[in-house]
C-alpha positions in Angstrom: 43.3 104.7 163.9 42.2 107.9 166.2 41.3 106.9 169.6 39.9 109.0 172.4 41.0 108.4 175.9 37.9 109.7 177.6 38.5 110.8 181.5 35.5 109.4 183.1 36.1 111.7 186.4 35.7 115.2 187.2 37.5 115.3 190.3 40.6 117.7 190.7 42.9 115.2 191.8 42.0 112.3 189.5 43.6 108.9 189.1 41.8 108.2 186.1 43.6 111.3 184.5 46.5 110.4 185.8 46.1 106.6 184.0 45.1 108.6 180.6 48.1 110.5 180.6 49.9 107.2 181.0 47.9 105.4 178.4 48.3 108.2 175.6 52.0 107.8 174.8 51.7 103.8 175.1 48.8 103.7 172.2 51.1 106.4 170.3 54.0 104.1 170.4 51.5 101.4 169.0 51.0 103.6 165.9 47.5 105.1 167.3 46.6 109.0 166.9 45.7 109.1 170.4 44.0 112.3 172.2 42.8 112.8 175.8 39.3 113.8 176.3 38.7 115.3 180.1 35.3 115.6 181.1 36.5 118.1 183.9 37.4 120.2 180.9 34.6 119.7 178.6 32.2 120.5 181.5 29.0 119.8 179.8 25.6 121.1 181.1 23.5 118.1 183.0 21.4 116.6 180.3 20.0 120.1 179.1 19.0 119.5 175.7 15.0 120.3 175.3 14.6 117.2 172.6 15.5 113.4 173.6 19.6 112.9 172.4 18.3 110.2 170.0 16.6 112.9 167.9 19.9 114.6 167.0 18.3 118.0 167.5 20.7 119.3 169.8 20.4 123.1 170.1 23.0 123.8 173.0 26.3 124.8 171.4 28.1 122.5 174.7 25.9 119.4 173.0 26.8 119.9 169.5 30.8 120.3 170.1 30.6 117.4 172.3 28.7 115.3 169.3 31.7 116.9 166.9 34.5 115.7 169.1 32.6 112.2 169.4 32.4 111.8 165.8 36.1 112.3 164.9 37.3 109.5 167.0 37.1 105.7 165.2 37.4 103.9 168.8 37.3 105.3 172.5 38.7 103.7 175.6 36.8 105.3 178.8 39.1 105.3 181.9 37.1 105.6 185.1 36.9 105.1 188.7 34.7 102.7 190.7 32.1 104.8 193.1 29.9 102.9 195.1 30.0 99.9 192.6 28.5 102.3 189.7 30.8 105.0 187.8 30.7 108.7 188.1 27.9 110.6 187.3 29.5 113.1 184.9 30.3 110.1 182.3 26.6 109.0 182.7 25.7 112.4 181.8 28.3 112.6 178.9 26.9 109.4 177.7 23.3 110.2 177.8 24.0 113.7 176.2 24.4 111.9 172.8 23.2 108.7 171.1 23.5 108.2 167.3 27.2 109.3 167.9 27.7 106.0 170.2 26.0 103.6 167.8 29.0 101.3 166.5 31.6 103.1 168.1 34.4 100.8 169.2 35.1 101.2 172.8 37.2 99.5 175.7 37.1 100.4 179.4 39.6 100.8 182.1 37.7 100.8 185.2 39.8 101.8 188.4 38.9 100.5 191.7 40.2 99.0 194.9 39.9 95.5 193.7 39.7 96.4 189.9 36.2 98.2 189.6 34.3 94.9 188.8 30.7 96.5 189.8 31.7 99.6 188.0 32.6 97.9 184.7 29.5 96.0 185.1 27.2 98.8 185.4 28.8 100.5 182.7 28.7 98.1 180.5 24.7 98.0 180.3 24.9 101.3 179.3 27.3 101.0 176.8 25.2 98.1 175.4 22.1 100.1 175.5 23.8 102.7 173.3 24.7 99.9 170.8 28.5 100.7 171.3 31.0 98.0 170.1 32.5 96.3 173.0 36.4 95.2 172.5 37.3 92.3 174.3 39.8 93.6 176.4 38.5 95.8 178.9 41.4 96.4 181.6 40.5 96.4 185.3 43.1 98.2 187.7 43.4 97.5 191.2 44.3 100.8 192.9 43.5 101.6 196.2 42.7 105.4 197.3 45.9 107.4 197.5 47.9 104.5 196.4 49.4 106.8 193.8 50.4 110.0 195.2 48.7 113.2 194.4 51.8 114.7 193.5 53.4 111.7 191.6 55.5 112.3 188.7 55.0 110.4 185.4 58.0 108.2 186.1 56.7 107.2 189.7 53.1 106.6 187.9 54.7 104.7 185.1 56.7 102.4 187.5 53.6 101.8 189.3 51.2 100.7 186.7 53.9 98.9 184.6 52.1 95.3 185.8 49.4 96.5 183.5 51.5 97.0 180.3 50.6 93.4 178.9 46.7 94.6 179.2 47.6 97.7 177.1 49.5 95.4 174.5 46.4 93.4 174.5 44.0 96.2 174.1 46.6 97.8 171.3 45.8 94.5 169.5 41.9 94.9 170.0 42.0 98.1 168.6 44.2 97.2 165.6 41.8 94.5 164.7 39.2 96.7 164.9 41.0 98.9 162.8 41.3 96.2 160.2 38.0 95.5 159.7 37.3 99.2 158.7 
């Protein structure tokens, strides 16, 4: 099963990126082909297609490339920070740029916030429902306060800090496996 780990932030120093880099090898050890998609690197234009995304009549190369990327995955885990009880605009833009590609795609979220990112998770869940994505039952919320993970933290330090969430990753892997078995 090929799983995208979408970094839902474009900040240069992003905790979401650190979490995605921690998550990738854990999913690979569980037998998944995991790949990180970083919205800072993908750098989509701001919803600039002349036609509605639901039409699928993409004209911009960036949109066509993004569409093909998404189509190449069997499932997605969106790792994102909570911003003011919501989620980053760059993530909303990435979701809104496409439509049919999302329908039926199994998705889990990993919200990051001082208190687990509950409000951001709630806001995003409405959009994922509107896009008709297939929500997995396991959606870990990580309670990480600003600057709790040092900007220059090494992989081992990040892994040690995130160790309490390993059980959630195990449950996430089980949910992904269950979804893969349905196909």
